[in-house]
CHARMM-style PDB file with segment names, atoms N, HN, CA, C and O in Angstrom:
ATOM      1  N   UNK     1       1.020  -1.125   0.174  1.00  0.00      PROA
ATOM      2  CA  UNK     1      -0.069   0.053   0.070  1.00  0.00      PROA
ATOM      3  C   UNK     1       1.022   0.955   0.308  1.00  0.00      PROA
ATOM      4  O   UNK     1       1.976   0.806   1.071  1.00  0.00      PROA
ATOM      5  N   UNK     2       0.673   2.160  -0.652  1.00  0.00      PROA
ATOM      6  HN  UNK     2      -0.102   2.281  -1.272  1.00  0.00      PROA
ATOM      7  CA  UNK     2       1.412   3.396  -0.728  1.00  0.00      PROA
ATOM      8  C   UNK     2       0.466   4.784  -0.128  1.00  0.00      PROA
ATOM      9  O   UNK     2      -0.584   5.148  -0.657  1.00  0.00      PROA
ATOM     10  N   UNK     3       0.965   5.305   0.828  1.00  0.00      PROA
ATOM     11  HN  UNK     3       1.818   5.009   1.257  1.00  0.00      PROA
ATOM     12  CA  UNK     3       0.422   6.370   1.803  1.00  0.00      PROA
ATOM     13  C   UNK     3      -0.114   7.552   0.571  1.00  0.00      PROA
ATOM     14  O   UNK     3       0.547   7.921  -0.400  1.00  0.00      PROA
ATOM     15  N   UNK     4      -1.003   7.834   0.818  1.00  0.00      PROA
ATOM     16  HN  UNK     4      -1.540   7.535   1.607  1.00  0.00      PROA
ATOM     17  CA  UNK     4      -1.560   9.284  -0.002  1.00  0.00      PROA
ATOM     18  C   UNK     4      -0.862  10.548   0.935  1.00  0.00      PROA
ATOM     19  O   UNK     4      -0.836  10.704   2.156  1.00  0.00      PROA
ATOM     20  N   UNK     5      -0.373  11.283  -0.058  1.00  0.00      PROA
ATOM     21  HN  UNK     5      -0.394  11.157  -1.050  1.00  0.00      PROA
ATOM     22  CA  UNK     5       0.219  12.753   0.288  1.00  0.00      PROA
ATOM     23  C   UNK     5      -0.748  13.343   1.076  1.00  0.00      PROA
ATOM     24  O   UNK     5      -1.916  13.517   0.728  1.00  0.00      PROA
ATOM     25  N   UNK     6      -0.047  13.788   2.616  1.00  0.00      PROA
ATOM     26  HN  UNK     6       0.901  13.646   2.899  1.00  0.00      PROA
ATOM     27  CA  UNK     6      -1.224  14.863   2.953  1.00  0.00      PROA
ATOM     28  C   UNK     6      -2.307  14.252   3.619  1.00  0.00      PROA
ATOM     29  O   UNK     6      -2.990  15.015   4.301  1.00  0.00      PROA
ATOM     30  N   UNK     7      -2.709  12.784   3.582  1.00  0.00      PROA
ATOM     31  HN  UNK     7      -2.155  12.164   3.027  1.00  0.00      PROA
ATOM     32  CA  UNK     7      -3.752  12.135   3.837  1.00  0.00      PROA
ATOM     33  C   UNK     7      -3.449  11.004   5.091  1.00  0.00      PROA
ATOM     34  O   UNK     7      -3.494   9.813   4.784  1.00  0.00      PROA
ATOM     35  N   UNK     8      -3.263  11.237   5.946  1.00  0.00      PROA
ATOM     36  HN  UNK     8      -3.227  12.205   6.195  1.00  0.00      PROA
ATOM     37  CA  UNK     8      -2.778   9.958   7.099  1.00  0.00      PROA
ATOM     38  C   UNK     8      -3.448   8.525   6.836  1.00  0.00      PROA
ATOM     39  O   UNK     8      -2.955   7.397   6.854  1.00  0.00      PROA
ATOM     40  N   UNK     9      -4.725   8.970   6.589  1.00  0.00      PROA
ATOM     41  HN  UNK     9      -5.125   9.887   6.574  1.00  0.00      PROA
ATOM     42  CA  UNK     9      -5.905   7.585   6.449  1.00  0.00      PROA
ATOM     43  C   UNK     9      -5.979   6.886   5.458  1.00  0.00      PROA
ATOM     44  O   UNK     9      -6.455   5.754   5.384  1.00  0.00      PROA
ATOM     45  N   UNK    10      -5.352   7.736   4.351  1.00  0.00      PROA
ATOM     46  HN  UNK    10      -4.965   8.656   4.410  1.00  0.00      PROA
ATOM     47  CA  UNK    10      -5.715   7.099   3.238  1.00  0.00      PROA
ATOM     48  C   UNK    10      -4.353   6.512   2.505  1.00  0.00      PROA
ATOM     49  O   UNK    10      -3.267   7.091   2.487  1.00  0.00      PROA
ATOM     50  N   UNK    11      -4.652   5.239   1.907  1.00  0.00      PROA
ATOM     51  HN  UNK    11      -5.534   4.768   1.921  1.00  0.00      PROA
ATOM     52  CA  UNK    11      -3.519   4.775   0.975  1.00  0.00      PROA
ATOM     53  C   UNK    11      -3.905   3.810  -0.507  1.00  0.00      PROA
ATOM     54  O   UNK    11      -4.898   3.092  -0.625  1.00  0.00      PROA
ATOM     55  N   UNK    12      -3.117   3.968  -1.271  1.00  0.00      PROA
ATOM     56  HN  UNK    12      -2.310   4.551  -1.175  1.00  0.00      PROA
ATOM     57  CA  UNK    12      -3.489   3.528  -2.707  1.00  0.00      PROA
ATOM     58  C   UNK    12      -3.094   2.026  -2.654  1.00  0.00      PROA
ATOM     59  O   UNK    12      -2.023   1.658  -2.170  1.00  0.00      PROA
ATOM     60  N   UNK    13      -3.979   1.216  -3.156  1.00  0.00      PROA
ATOM     61  HN  UNK    13      -4.849   1.515  -3.548  1.00  0.00      PROA
ATOM     62  CA  UNK    13      -3.776   0.066  -3.686  1.00  0.00      PROA
ATOM     63  C   UNK    13      -2.887   0.000  -4.762  1.00  0.00      PROA
ATOM     64  O   UNK    13      -3.530   0.087  -5.808  1.00  0.00      PROA
ATOM     65  N   UNK    14      -1.349  -0.147  -5.014  1.00  0.00      PROA
ATOM     66  HN  UNK    14      -0.827  -0.218  -4.163  1.00  0.00      PROA
ATOM     67  CA  UNK    14      -0.611  -0.707  -6.061  1.00  0.00      PROA
ATOM     68  C   UNK    14      -1.069  -1.117  -7.471  1.00  0.00      PROA
ATOM     69  O   UNK    14      -0.699  -0.525  -8.485  1.00  0.00      PROA
ATOM     70  N   UNK    15      -1.902  -2.176  -7.462  1.00  0.00      PROA
ATOM     71  HN  UNK    15      -2.203  -2.657  -6.639  1.00  0.00      PROA
ATOM     72  CA  UNK    15      -2.488  -3.047  -8.133  1.00  0.00      PROA
ATOM     73  C   UNK    15      -3.938  -2.579  -8.643  1.00  0.00      PROA
ATOM     74  O   UNK    15      -4.142  -2.771  -9.841  1.00  0.00      PROA
ATOM     75  N   UNK    16      -4.906  -2.028  -7.945  1.00  0.00      PROA
ATOM     76  HN  UNK    16      -4.740  -1.872  -6.972  1.00  0.00      PROA
ATOM     77  CA  UNK    16      -6.093  -1.472  -8.523  1.00  0.00      PROA
ATOM     78  C   UNK    16      -5.893  -0.044  -8.333  1.00  0.00      PROA
ATOM     79  O   UNK    16      -6.916   0.639  -8.336  1.00  0.00      PROA
ATOM     80  N   UNK    17      -4.989   0.431  -8.199  1.00  0.00      PROA
ATOM     81  HN  UNK    17      -4.157  -0.125  -8.197  1.00  0.00      PROA
ATOM     82  CA  UNK    17      -5.100   1.870  -8.067  1.00  0.00      PROA
ATOM     83  C   UNK    17      -6.033   2.706  -7.339  1.00  0.00      PROA
ATOM     84  O   UNK    17      -6.058   3.935  -7.280  1.00  0.00      PROA
ATOM     85  N   UNK    18      -6.879   1.764  -6.735  1.00  0.00      PROA
ATOM     86  HN  UNK    18      -6.859   0.766  -6.784  1.00  0.00      PROA
ATOM     87  CA  UNK    18      -8.045   2.075  -5.801  1.00  0.00      PROA
ATOM     88  C   UNK    18      -7.327   3.017  -4.324  1.00  0.00      PROA
ATOM     89  O   UNK    18      -6.263   2.679  -3.805  1.00  0.00      PROA
ATOM     90  N   UNK    19      -8.124   4.151  -3.865  1.00  0.00      PROA
ATOM     91  HN  UNK    19      -8.988   4.426  -4.287  1.00  0.00      PROA
ATOM     92  CA  UNK    19      -7.885   4.636  -2.916  1.00  0.00      PROA
ATOM     93  C   UNK    19      -8.496   4.414  -1.857  1.00  0.00      PROA
ATOM     94  O   UNK    19      -9.724   4.503  -1.876  1.00  0.00      PROA
ATOM     95  N   UNK    20      -7.777   4.047  -0.576  1.00  0.00      PROA
ATOM     96  HN  UNK    20      -6.780   3.975  -0.560  1.00  0.00      PROA
ATOM     97  CA  UNK    20      -8.654   2.991   0.884  1.00  0.00      PROA
ATOM     98  C   UNK    20      -8.516   3.780   1.671  1.00  0.00      PROA
ATOM     99  O   UNK    20      -7.476   4.432   1.765  1.00  0.00      PROA
ATOM    100  N   UNK    21      -9.719   3.952   2.581  1.00  0.00      PROA
ATOM    101  HN  UNK    21     -10.564   3.423   2.504  1.00  0.00      PROA
ATOM    102  CA  UNK    21      -9.691   4.716   3.749  1.00  0.00      PROA
ATOM    103  C   UNK    21      -9.136   3.605   5.008  1.00  0.00      PROA
ATOM    104  O   UNK    21      -9.850   2.628   5.235  1.00  0.00      PROA
ATOM    105  N   UNK    22      -8.238   3.735   5.564  1.00  0.00      PROA
ATOM    106  HN  UNK    22      -7.658   4.528   5.380  1.00  0.00      PROA
ATOM    107  CA  UNK    22      -7.803   2.945   6.823  1.00  0.00      PROA
ATOM    108  C   UNK    22      -8.162   3.190   7.905  1.00  0.00      PROA
ATOM    109  O   UNK    22      -7.655   2.459   8.756  1.00  0.00      PROA
ATOM    110  N   UNK    23      -9.188   4.300   8.445  1.00  0.00      PROA
ATOM    111  HN  UNK    23      -9.600   4.894   7.754  1.00  0.00      PROA
ATOM    112  CA  UNK    23      -9.386   4.959   9.372  1.00  0.00      PROA
ATOM    113  C   UNK    23     -10.144   3.894  10.081  1.00  0.00      PROA
ATOM    114  O   UNK    23     -11.244   3.605   9.610  1.00  0.00      PROA
ATOM    115  N   UNK    24      -9.793   3.364  10.973  1.00  0.00      PROA
ATOM    116  HN  UNK    24      -8.899   3.599  11.356  1.00  0.00      PROA
ATOM    117  CA  UNK    24     -10.700   2.168  11.782  1.00  0.00      PROA
ATOM    118  C   UNK    24     -11.497   3.068  12.764  1.00  0.00      PROA
ATOM    119  O   UNK    24     -12.720   2.923  12.769  1.00  0.00      PROA
ATOM    120  N   UNK    25     -10.873   4.084  13.690  1.00  0.00      PROA
ATOM    121  HN  UNK    25      -9.880   4.201  13.686  1.00  0.00      PROA
ATOM    122  CA  UNK    25     -11.713   4.680  14.304  1.00  0.00      PROA
ATOM    123  C   UNK    25     -12.835   5.532  13.957  1.00  0.00      PROA
ATOM    124  O   UNK    25     -13.862   5.767  14.595  1.00  0.00      PROA
ATOM    125  N   UNK    26     -12.397   6.004  12.683  1.00  0.00      PROA
ATOM    126  HN  UNK    26     -11.563   5.813  12.165  1.00  0.00      PROA
ATOM    127  CA  UNK    26     -13.920   6.630  12.142  1.00  0.00      PROA
ATOM    128  C   UNK    26     -14.351   5.579  11.641  1.00  0.00      PROA
ATOM    129  O   UNK    26     -15.457   5.679  12.174  1.00  0.00      PROA
ATOM    130  N   UNK    27     -14.445   4.438  10.939  1.00  0.00      PROA
ATOM    131  HN  UNK    27     -13.548   4.357  10.506  1.00  0.00      PROA
ATOM    132  CA  UNK    27     -15.123   3.388  10.892  1.00  0.00      PROA
ATOM    133  C   UNK    27     -16.153   2.994  11.601  1.00  0.00      PROA
ATOM    134  O   UNK    27     -17.292   2.742  11.209  1.00  0.00      PROA
ATOM    135  N   UNK    28     -15.598   2.935  12.936  1.00  0.00      PROA
ATOM    136  HN  UNK    28     -14.672   3.139  13.254  1.00  0.00      PROA
ATOM    137  CA  UNK    28     -16.141   2.258  14.155  1.00  0.00      PROA
ATOM    138  C   UNK    28     -17.172   3.164  14.640  1.00  0.00      PROA
ATOM    139  O   UNK    28     -18.283   2.807  15.031  1.00  0.00      PROA
ATOM    140  N   UNK    29     -16.690   4.482  14.586  1.00  0.00      PROA
ATOM    141  HN  UNK    29     -15.787   4.772  14.268  1.00  0.00      PROA
ATOM    142  CA  UNK    29     -17.400   6.024  15.097  1.00  0.00      PROA
ATOM    143  C   UNK    29     -19.003   5.682  14.076  1.00  0.00      PROA
ATOM    144  O   UNK    29     -20.178   5.820  14.415  1.00  0.00      PROA
ATOM    145  N   UNK    30     -18.431   5.227  12.824  1.00  0.00      PROA
ATOM    146  HN  UNK    30     -17.476   5.115  12.548  1.00  0.00      PROA
ATOM    147  CA  UNK    30     -19.624   5.322  11.511  1.00  0.00      PROA
ATOM    148  C   UNK    30     -20.457   4.397  11.819  1.00  0.00      PROA
ATOM    149  O   UNK    30     -21.594   4.482  11.354  1.00  0.00      PROA
ATOM    150  N   UNK    31     -20.142   3.401  12.586  1.00  0.00      PROA
ATOM    151  HN  UNK    31     -19.218   3.333  12.963  1.00  0.00      PROA
ATOM    152  CA  UNK    31     -21.081   1.919  12.864  1.00  0.00      PROA
ATOM    153  C   UNK    31     -21.692   2.337  13.899  1.00  0.00      PROA
ATOM    154  O   UNK    31     -22.909   2.169  13.979  1.00  0.00      PROA
ATOM    155  N   UNK    32     -20.968   2.982  14.928  1.00  0.00      PROA
ATOM    156  HN  UNK    32     -19.979   3.118  14.863  1.00  0.00      PROA
ATOM    157  CA  UNK    32     -21.877   3.087  16.336  1.00  0.00      PROA
ATOM    158  C   UNK    32     -22.946   4.458  15.871  1.00  0.00      PROA
ATOM    159  O   UNK    32     -24.104   4.375  16.279  1.00  0.00      PROA
ATOM    160  N   UNK    33     -22.667   5.362  15.259  1.00  0.00      PROA
ATOM    161  HN  UNK    33     -21.726   5.430  14.928  1.00  0.00      PROA
ATOM    162  CA  UNK    33     -23.777   6.224  14.975  1.00  0.00      PROA
ATOM    163  C   UNK    33     -24.881   5.587  14.243  1.00  0.00      PROA
ATOM    164  O   UNK    33     -26.015   5.681  14.713  1.00  0.00      PROA
ATOM    165  N   UNK    34     -24.656   4.882  13.030  1.00  0.00      PROA
ATOM    166  HN  UNK    34     -23.735   4.805  12.649  1.00  0.00      PROA
ATOM    167  CA  UNK    34     -25.875   3.746  12.400  1.00  0.00      PROA
ATOM    168  C   UNK    34     -26.502   3.322  13.187  1.00  0.00      PROA
ATOM    169  O   UNK    34     -27.708   3.562  13.245  1.00  0.00      PROA
ATOM    170  N   UNK    35     -25.714   2.364  14.258  1.00  0.00      PROA
ATOM    171  HN  UNK    35     -24.734   2.170  14.211  1.00  0.00      PROA
ATOM    172  CA  UNK    35     -26.794   1.637  14.996  1.00  0.00      PROA
ATOM    173  C   UNK    35     -27.573   2.657  16.144  1.00  0.00      PROA
ATOM    174  O   UNK    35     -28.734   2.395  16.456  1.00  0.00      PROA
ATOM    175  N   UNK    36     -27.009   3.596  16.630  1.00  0.00      PROA
ATOM    176  HN  UNK    36     -26.065   3.809  16.377  1.00  0.00      PROA
ATOM    177  CA  UNK    36     -27.803   4.499  17.028  1.00  0.00      PROA
ATOM    178  C   UNK    36     -28.731   4.940  16.676  1.00  0.00      PROA
ATOM    179  O   UNK    36     -29.757   4.901  17.356  1.00  0.00      PROA
ATOM    180  N   UNK    37     -28.660   5.537  15.424  1.00  0.00      PROA
ATOM    181  HN  UNK    37     -27.827   5.569  14.872  1.00  0.00      PROA
ATOM    182  CA  UNK    37     -29.868   5.914  14.827  1.00  0.00      PROA
ATOM    183  C   UNK    37     -30.954   4.804  14.207  1.00  0.00      PROA
ATOM    184  O   UNK    37     -32.116   5.059  13.894  1.00  0.00      PROA
ATOM    185  N   UNK    38     -30.414   3.758  14.126  1.00  0.00      PROA
ATOM    186  HN  UNK    38     -29.470   3.551  14.381  1.00  0.00      PROA
ATOM    187  CA  UNK    38     -31.435   2.334  13.872  1.00  0.00      PROA
ATOM    188  C   UNK    38     -32.331   2.256  15.456  1.00  0.00      PROA
ATOM    189  O   UNK    38     -33.558   2.186  15.533  1.00  0.00      PROA
ATOM    190  N   UNK    39     -31.528   2.282  16.452  1.00  0.00      PROA
ATOM    191  HN  UNK    39     -30.531   2.339  16.389  1.00  0.00      PROA
ATOM    192  CA  UNK    39     -32.277   2.435  17.620  1.00  0.00      PROA
ATOM    193  C   UNK    39     -33.240   3.579  17.884  1.00  0.00      PROA
ATOM    194  O   UNK    39     -34.335   3.417  18.422  1.00  0.00      PROA
ATOM    195  N   UNK    40     -32.804   4.647  17.506  1.00  0.00      PROA
ATOM    196  HN  UNK    40     -31.915   4.779  17.069  1.00  0.00      PROA
ATOM    197  CA  UNK    40     -33.644   6.016  17.761  1.00  0.00      PROA
ATOM    198  C   UNK    40     -34.803   5.375  16.653  1.00  0.00      PROA
ATOM    199  O   UNK    40     -35.861   5.068  17.202  1.00  0.00      PROA
ATOM    200  N   UNK    41     -34.749   5.163  15.354  1.00  0.00      PROA
ATOM    201  HN  UNK    41     -33.890   5.412  14.908  1.00  0.00      PROA
ATOM    202  CA  UNK    41     -35.937   4.683  14.634  1.00  0.00      PROA
ATOM    203  C   UNK    41     -36.848   3.853  15.312  1.00  0.00      PROA
ATOM    204  O   UNK    41     -38.048   4.114  15.396  1.00  0.00      PROA
ATOM    205  N   UNK    42     -36.280   2.805  15.827  1.00  0.00      PROA
ATOM    206  HN  UNK    42     -35.305   2.593  15.760  1.00  0.00      PROA
ATOM    207  CA  UNK    42     -37.176   1.699  16.279  1.00  0.00      PROA
ATOM    208  C   UNK    42     -37.681   2.184  17.575  1.00  0.00      PROA
ATOM    209  O   UNK    42     -38.529   1.459  18.096  1.00  0.00      PROA
ATOM    210  N   UNK    43     -37.354   3.222  18.189  1.00  0.00      PROA
ATOM    211  HN  UNK    43     -36.665   3.811  17.766  1.00  0.00      PROA
ATOM    212  CA  UNK    43     -38.083   3.973  19.344  1.00  0.00      PROA
ATOM    213  C   UNK    43     -38.930   4.859  19.076  1.00  0.00      PROA
ATOM    214  O   UNK    43     -39.677   5.332  19.933  1.00  0.00      PROA
ATOM    215  N   UNK    44     -38.933   5.355  17.328  1.00  0.00      PROA
ATOM    216  HN  UNK    44     -38.326   4.972  16.632  1.00  0.00      PROA
ATOM    217  CA  UNK    44     -39.931   6.523  17.287  1.00  0.00      PROA
ATOM    218  C   UNK    44     -40.642   5.356  16.726  1.00  0.00      PROA
ATOM    219  O   UNK    44     -41.640   5.317  17.447  1.00  0.00      PROA
ATOM    220  N   UNK    45     -40.748   4.379  15.886  1.00  0.00      PROA
ATOM    221  HN  UNK    45     -39.938   4.410  15.301  1.00  0.00      PROA
ATOM    222  CA  UNK    45     -41.696   3.534  15.393  1.00  0.00      PROA
ATOM    223  C   UNK    45     -42.433   3.087  16.780  1.00  0.00      PROA
ATOM    224  O   UNK    45     -43.633   3.363  16.799  1.00  0.00      PROA
ATOM    225  N   UNK    46     -42.007   2.554  17.742  1.00  0.00      PROA
ATOM    226  HN  UNK    46     -41.033   2.329  17.727  1.00  0.00      PROA
ATOM    227  CA  UNK    46     -42.867   1.908  18.639  1.00  0.00      PROA
ATOM    228  C   UNK    46     -43.861   3.074  19.684  1.00  0.00      PROA
ATOM    229  O   UNK    46     -44.846   2.672  20.302  1.00  0.00      PROA
ATOM    230  N   UNK    47     -43.412   4.468  19.728  1.00  0.00      PROA
ATOM    231  HN  UNK    47     -42.611   4.795  19.226  1.00  0.00      PROA
ATOM    232  CA  UNK    47     -43.950   5.332  20.385  1.00  0.00      PROA
ATOM    233  C   UNK    47     -44.937   5.612  19.390  1.00  0.00      PROA
ATOM    234  O   UNK    47     -46.067   5.808  19.839  1.00  0.00      PROA
ATOM    235  N   UNK    48     -44.762   5.694  17.873  1.00  0.00      PROA
ATOM    236  HN  UNK    48     -43.845   5.534  17.508  1.00  0.00      PROA
ATOM    237  CA  UNK    48     -45.890   6.005  17.041  1.00  0.00      PROA
ATOM    238  C   UNK    48     -47.182   4.809  17.059  1.00  0.00      PROA
ATOM    239  O   UNK    48     -48.365   5.006  16.782  1.00  0.00      PROA
ATOM    240  N   UNK    49     -46.516   3.507  17.487  1.00  0.00      PROA
ATOM    241  HN  UNK    49     -45.555   3.347  17.712  1.00  0.00      PROA
ATOM    242  CA  UNK    49     -47.385   2.486  17.541  1.00  0.00      PROA
ATOM    243  C   UNK    49     -48.375   2.788  18.786  1.00  0.00      PROA
ATOM    244  O   UNK    49     -49.602   2.804  18.686  1.00  0.00      PROA
ATOM    245  N   UNK    50     -47.487   3.076  20.234  1.00  0.00      PROA
ATOM    246  HN  UNK    50     -46.490   3.063  20.315  1.00  0.00      PROA
ATOM    247  CA  UNK    50     -48.411   3.588  21.474  1.00  0.00      PROA
ATOM    248  C   UNK    50     -49.358   4.540  21.276  1.00  0.00      PROA
ATOM    249  O   UNK    50     -50.456   4.327  21.791  1.00  0.00      PROA
ATOM    250  N   UNK    51     -49.134   5.944  20.401  1.00  0.00      PROA
ATOM    251  HN  UNK    51     -48.243   6.116  19.982  1.00  0.00      PROA
ATOM    252  CA  UNK    51     -50.037   6.548  20.168  1.00  0.00      PROA
ATOM    253  C   UNK    51     -51.100   6.119  19.699  1.00  0.00      PROA
ATOM    254  O   UNK    51     -52.163   6.321  20.285  1.00  0.00      PROA
ATOM    255  N   UNK    52     -51.031   5.467  18.594  1.00  0.00      PROA
ATOM    256  HN  UNK    52     -50.167   5.303  18.118  1.00  0.00      PROA
ATOM    257  CA  UNK    52     -52.325   5.176  17.601  1.00  0.00      PROA
ATOM    258  C   UNK    52     -53.129   4.173  18.587  1.00  0.00      PROA
ATOM    259  O   UNK    52     -54.326   3.913  18.458  1.00  0.00      PROA
ATOM    260  N   UNK    53     -52.134   3.561  19.766  1.00  0.00      PROA
ATOM    261  HN  UNK    53     -51.162   3.772  19.870  1.00  0.00      PROA
ATOM    262  CA  UNK    53     -53.054   2.790  20.307  1.00  0.00      PROA
ATOM    263  C   UNK    53     -53.857   3.290  21.349  1.00  0.00      PROA
ATOM    264  O   UNK    53     -54.936   2.922  21.813  1.00  0.00      PROA
ATOM    265  N   UNK    54     -53.050   4.256  21.626  1.00  0.00      PROA
ATOM    266  HN  UNK    54     -52.174   4.556  21.250  1.00  0.00      PROA
ATOM    267  CA  UNK    54     -53.789   5.485  22.667  1.00  0.00      PROA
ATOM    268  C   UNK    54     -54.996   6.194  22.466  1.00  0.00      PROA
ATOM    269  O   UNK    54     -55.841   6.489  23.310  1.00  0.00      PROA
ATOM    270  N   UNK    55     -54.979   6.489  20.980  1.00  0.00      PROA
ATOM    271  HN  UNK    55     -54.292   6.249  20.294  1.00  0.00      PROA
ATOM    272  CA  UNK    55     -55.892   7.343  20.386  1.00  0.00      PROA
ATOM    273  C   UNK    55     -57.168   6.300  20.033  1.00  0.00      PROA
ATOM    274  O   UNK    55     -58.316   6.724  20.165  1.00  0.00      PROA
ATOM    275  N   UNK    56     -56.946   5.035  19.616  1.00  0.00      PROA
ATOM    276  HN  UNK    56     -56.014   4.691  19.508  1.00  0.00      PROA
ATOM    277  CA  UNK    56     -58.120   4.062  19.902  1.00  0.00      PROA
ATOM    278  C   UNK    56     -58.578   3.952  20.910  1.00  0.00      PROA
ATOM    279  O   UNK    56     -59.788   4.103  21.073  1.00  0.00      PROA
ATOM    280  N   UNK    57     -57.452   3.549  22.245  1.00  0.00      PROA
ATOM    281  HN  UNK    57     -56.468   3.427  22.113  1.00  0.00      PROA
ATOM    282  CA  UNK    57     -58.726   3.498  23.529  1.00  0.00      PROA
ATOM    283  C   UNK    57     -59.082   4.744  23.652  1.00  0.00      PROA
ATOM    284  O   UNK    57     -60.162   4.637  24.233  1.00  0.00      PROA
ATOM    285  N   UNK    58     -58.867   6.007  23.472  1.00  0.00      PROA
ATOM    286  HN  UNK    58     -57.989   6.093  23.000  1.00  0.00      PROA
ATOM    287  CA  UNK    58     -59.783   7.099  23.947  1.00  0.00      PROA
ATOM    288  C   UNK    58     -61.092   7.305  23.093  1.00  0.00      PROA
ATOM    289  O   UNK    58     -62.173   7.802  23.410  1.00  0.00      PROA
ATOM    290  N   UNK    59     -60.730   6.864  22.126  1.00  0.00      PROA
ATOM    291  HN  UNK    59     -59.852   6.461  21.868  1.00  0.00      PROA
ATOM    292  CA  UNK    59     -62.063   6.678  21.294  1.00  0.00      PROA
ATOM    293  C   UNK    59     -63.103   5.812  21.731  1.00  0.00      PROA
ATOM    294  O   UNK    59     -64.245   6.259  21.842  1.00  0.00      PROA
ATOM    295  N   UNK    60     -62.805   4.465  22.028  1.00  0.00      PROA
ATOM    296  HN  UNK    60     -61.878   4.103  21.938  1.00  0.00      PROA
ATOM    297  CA  UNK    60     -63.462   3.665  22.803  1.00  0.00      PROA
ATOM    298  C   UNK    60     -64.298   4.015  23.869  1.00  0.00      PROA
ATOM    299  O   UNK    60     -65.492   3.780  24.056  1.00  0.00      PROA
ATOM    300  N   UNK    61     -63.334   4.715  24.647  1.00  0.00      PROA
ATOM    301  HN  UNK    61     -62.364   4.906  24.495  1.00  0.00      PROA
ATOM    302  CA  UNK    61     -63.841   5.379  26.097  1.00  0.00      PROA
ATOM    303  C   UNK    61     -64.936   6.461  25.677  1.00  0.00      PROA
ATOM    304  O   UNK    61     -66.017   6.425  26.266  1.00  0.00      PROA
ATOM    305  N   UNK    62     -64.751   7.268  24.845  1.00  0.00      PROA
ATOM    306  HN  UNK    62     -63.874   7.297  24.366  1.00  0.00      PROA
ATOM    307  CA  UNK    62     -65.715   8.167  24.350  1.00  0.00      PROA
ATOM    308  C   UNK    62     -66.810   7.577  24.155  1.00  0.00      PROA
ATOM    309  O   UNK    62     -67.725   8.025  24.847  1.00  0.00      PROA
ATOM    310  N   UNK    63     -67.136   6.547  23.320  1.00  0.00      PROA
ATOM    311  HN  UNK    63     -66.393   6.184  22.758  1.00  0.00      PROA
ATOM    312  CA  UNK    63     -68.198   5.954  22.828  1.00  0.00      PROA
ATOM    313  C   UNK    63     -69.305   5.399  23.954  1.00  0.00      PROA
ATOM    314  O   UNK    63     -70.523   5.480  24.110  1.00  0.00      PROA
ATOM    315  N   UNK    64     -68.020   4.706  24.739  1.00  0.00      PROA
ATOM    316  HN  UNK    64     -67.030   4.640  24.612  1.00  0.00      PROA
ATOM    317  CA  UNK    64     -68.655   3.939  26.022  1.00  0.00      PROA
ATOM    318  C   UNK    64     -69.471   5.319  27.223  1.00  0.00      PROA
ATOM    319  O   UNK    64     -70.459   5.147  27.936  1.00  0.00      PROA
ATOM    320  N   UNK    65     -68.826   6.312  27.113  1.00  0.00      PROA
ATOM    321  HN  UNK    65     -68.022   6.452  26.534  1.00  0.00      PROA
ATOM    322  CA  UNK    65     -69.436   7.377  27.944  1.00  0.00      PROA
ATOM    323  C   UNK    65     -70.594   7.871  27.336  1.00  0.00      PROA
ATOM    324  O   UNK    65     -71.668   8.163  27.862  1.00  0.00      PROA
ATOM    325  N   UNK    66     -70.234   7.931  26.110  1.00  0.00      PROA
ATOM    326  HN  UNK    66     -69.361   7.693  25.683  1.00  0.00      PROA
ATOM    327  CA  UNK    66     -71.890   8.178  24.950  1.00  0.00      PROA
ATOM    328  C   UNK    66     -73.057   7.538  25.357  1.00  0.00      PROA
ATOM    329  O   UNK    66     -74.134   8.095  25.572  1.00  0.00      PROA
ATOM    330  N   UNK    67     -72.816   6.368  25.455  1.00  0.00      PROA
ATOM    331  HN  UNK    67     -71.942   5.916  25.280  1.00  0.00      PROA
ATOM    332  CA  UNK    67     -73.715   5.101  25.400  1.00  0.00      PROA
ATOM    333  C   UNK    67     -74.361   5.310  26.962  1.00  0.00      PROA
ATOM    334  O   UNK    67     -75.561   5.166  27.194  1.00  0.00      PROA
ATOM    335  N   UNK    68     -73.209   5.726  28.132  1.00  0.00      PROA
ATOM    336  HN  UNK    68     -72.234   5.843  27.944  1.00  0.00      PROA
ATOM    337  CA  UNK    68     -73.680   5.604  29.505  1.00  0.00      PROA
ATOM    338  C   UNK    68     -74.671   6.877  29.570  1.00  0.00      PROA
ATOM    339  O   UNK    68     -75.793   6.739  30.056  1.00  0.00      PROA
ATOM    340  N   UNK    69     -74.232   8.113  29.071  1.00  0.00      PROA
ATOM    341  HN  UNK    69     -73.320   8.225  28.676  1.00  0.00      PROA
ATOM    342  CA  UNK    69     -74.924   8.940  28.974  1.00  0.00      PROA
ATOM    343  C   UNK    69     -76.645   8.810  28.470  1.00  0.00      PROA
ATOM    344  O   UNK    69     -77.646   8.961  29.171  1.00  0.00      PROA
ATOM    345  N   UNK    70     -76.559   8.526  27.214  1.00  0.00      PROA
ATOM    346  HN  UNK    70     -75.745   8.404  26.645  1.00  0.00      PROA
ATOM    347  CA  UNK    70     -77.727   7.904  26.448  1.00  0.00      PROA
ATOM    348  C   UNK    70     -78.524   7.230  27.420  1.00  0.00      PROA
ATOM    349  O   UNK    70     -79.667   7.634  27.635  1.00  0.00      PROA
ATOM    350  N   UNK    71     -77.965   6.063  28.147  1.00  0.00      PROA
ATOM    351  HN  UNK    71     -77.037   5.735  27.972  1.00  0.00      PROA
ATOM    352  CA  UNK    71     -78.644   5.207  28.592  1.00  0.00      PROA
ATOM    353  C   UNK    71     -79.397   5.485  30.173  1.00  0.00      PROA
ATOM    354  O   UNK    71     -80.310   4.862  30.714  1.00  0.00      PROA
ATOM    355  N   UNK    72     -78.624   6.652  30.635  1.00  0.00      PROA
ATOM    356  HN  UNK    72     -77.882   7.158  30.195  1.00  0.00      PROA
ATOM    357  CA  UNK    72     -78.834   7.020  32.103  1.00  0.00      PROA
ATOM    358  C   UNK    72     -79.827   8.332  31.890  1.00  0.00      PROA
ATOM    359  O   UNK    72     -79.871   9.176  32.785  1.00  0.00      PROA
ATOM    360  N   UNK    73     -80.686   8.502  30.593  1.00  0.00      PROA
ATOM    361  HN  UNK    73     -80.650   7.817  29.866  1.00  0.00      PROA
ATOM    362  CA  UNK    73     -81.614   9.622  30.333  1.00  0.00      PROA
ATOM    363  C   UNK    73     -82.949   8.579  30.556  1.00  0.00      PROA
ATOM    364  OT1 UNK    73     -84.096   9.013  30.448  1.00  0.00      PROA
TER     365      UNK     73
END
């Protein structure tokens, strides 16, 4: 591997001439951020499902209260 001038984390593959990023810490940071974002999105999805369920429960309670009021007259 040949180091790229002024870029400590980049090397060139002499066979394919490809530039390769060898910054392991940066890659690990990227993976950790990606996993944190996945967890955050899962939590948002769960919260959305909970909100929908609560809305349904409140609608059901309102309907029961209406029935109680009508039947008590």
